[in-house]
Structures are given as structure tokens and as C-alpha cells.
N, C-alpha and C positions, 0 to 999 in steps of 0.2 A: 319411829324415826323422828328426829327433831329437825324442823326446818332450819336451813342455813342461809345466811346472807349471800346472794349470788349476783345481783344485777342492780344497776342504777340506770334508769331511763330518763332521757331528756327530750323535750320537744324543741325543734329548731325551725326558725323562719328561713334560714339560709344554710342548707346542708354543707355547701362548699366552704363557706366562711367558718362554720363550726368545726369542720374536720381540719381545716388549715390551722386553726388555733390550737387544737389538741395535738396535732402532729408536732407543732413547735414545742410542746411540753414532752415530747418523746413517745407518744403513744403510737403503736404499730397499727396503722389503719390502712386497709387494702387500697392500692392505687385504683383509681376509677370509681371509688365508692361515692363520689360526690353526686352522681346521677341516681343513686339508689334512694328509695323511700324510707329504708330502715338500714342502719349500719351498726355493727357491734365491734368492739375491741376488747380483748381480754387483757387485763392489767396484771402486773406481778401479784401473785397471791391468788390468782384465778377468778377474781371478780370481773364481771363484764360491765363495761360502760357502753351505753347504746344511745343512738339518736334516731328520732322519728320526725318526719316532716309534719307540719300542721295538717296537711292533706291526708296523710296516713292516719293520724289520730282521728280526724273527722270521718274517716271511712267507717269506723266502728263506734264512734261517739260524736254524732253529727252536731250536737250542741256544745261541744268542747270550746272553751274560751281560755286564753292565757290567764294565769292568776294575776290579780292586781298587785301593784307594788313593785318591789325590787325583783331580782332574778327568780327563776323558777326552781333553782336548786343551788346549793353551795357545796363546792368540792375543795379538798385540800391535797396538795402534792408535797411529799416530803423530799427535801433536797439533802445532798450528802453533807453539806456544811454551809455556814453563813455566807461564804463567798458565792456559792452556787445560787442562793436565794437572790442575791444582788444581781448576778449575771442573768438569770432567767427573767427576773423582773425587767431588767434593762432590755433584753432581747424582745420581750413581748410589747413593751411600751414603744420601743423604737420601731417596731413593725406596725404601729398604729393602734394597738389595743389600749383601752383606757385603764390607767392605773387607778385603783381605788384607795390604796394606802401604800406609800413608799416604804421600802424596807426599814425596819426599826428593831431594836432589841427589846423584846417584850419582857415584862416583869416576871413571867412564868418560865423564863430561861430559854427562849427560842428567838432566833432571827425570824421575823415574820413580815410578810408583804401580801397585798391583795390586788388582783387585777380583775377585769370584767371580761367575760367571753362575749362573742358576738350577739348572744341572745340575752345579755344582761345578767347572767349568773355570776356570782362571786366565786373566784378561784383563788384560794390561799396558797402561798408558798411558805414553807417553814423548814427550819433545821435547828438542832440543839446548838446552843451557844458554846457549850463545852462538850468535847468528845466523851462518849460513854466510858466509864472506868473499866 
């Protein structure tokens, strides 16, 4: 058997804020999960995205400390088209989330933008500039 990629885990300081952010990106996260110490959401394609509170991680790794520097993980969300990149970026920043890089047309052929989630992780939004042939 060959191992297959299945799971991305993140540690959060504020479960409610983290889940609200990712719900705005369209993830189906169970109602009431904000009070849980561990939450998972399965994204299209079957990969699971999960959040653990700092307390949960320290329950099995008592000396755990957040990594120094920028965010703890970087994620990217594909949008249907360049207009959706702009709309999602506007929605998130209007809701108070920090924009890291406003939407722009990248030289590699994508509309691209970056926002920061409540834990400081970079979240990229992208779409092809031209529809696939």
C-alpha cells in the first residue's frame, strides 16, 4: 500500500474565529463545532482539514509552542474565475480579515490574492486568467 495525502491539521488560538473564517470560504463545518477541541471538515476531493485548540495539542505535547514567524500553514483555494477571486477577497476583508495581497494578475496566468486567517496563516485565492480550452 502507498500512503496517500489525507489530512491538513492546524492549531488555533480561537476555534470560533477560525471556523467562521473557513465557513466564509465555503467549507461545510458542523454547527456548534466552535466549542469542540478538535474539528474536521472534508473538502472536495476527500482531503480533511482540521483544527485543534492549543490546549488539545498541549494535552499530548505539553511543551508545544507556536512556530516563530509568519503563519503556521499556507493554504490555497481555487476559485471558478477571476471575478470570484475578487469577490471572495472583498468579502473576507470587508468582514475584518487582513488582506495580505490584493487581487492581481500573476505572470504565471492566474488571478491571485492572499488573506490572513485569524491565526496568521496565509490563505491564497486563485483562478486561471483564461478558461481552460
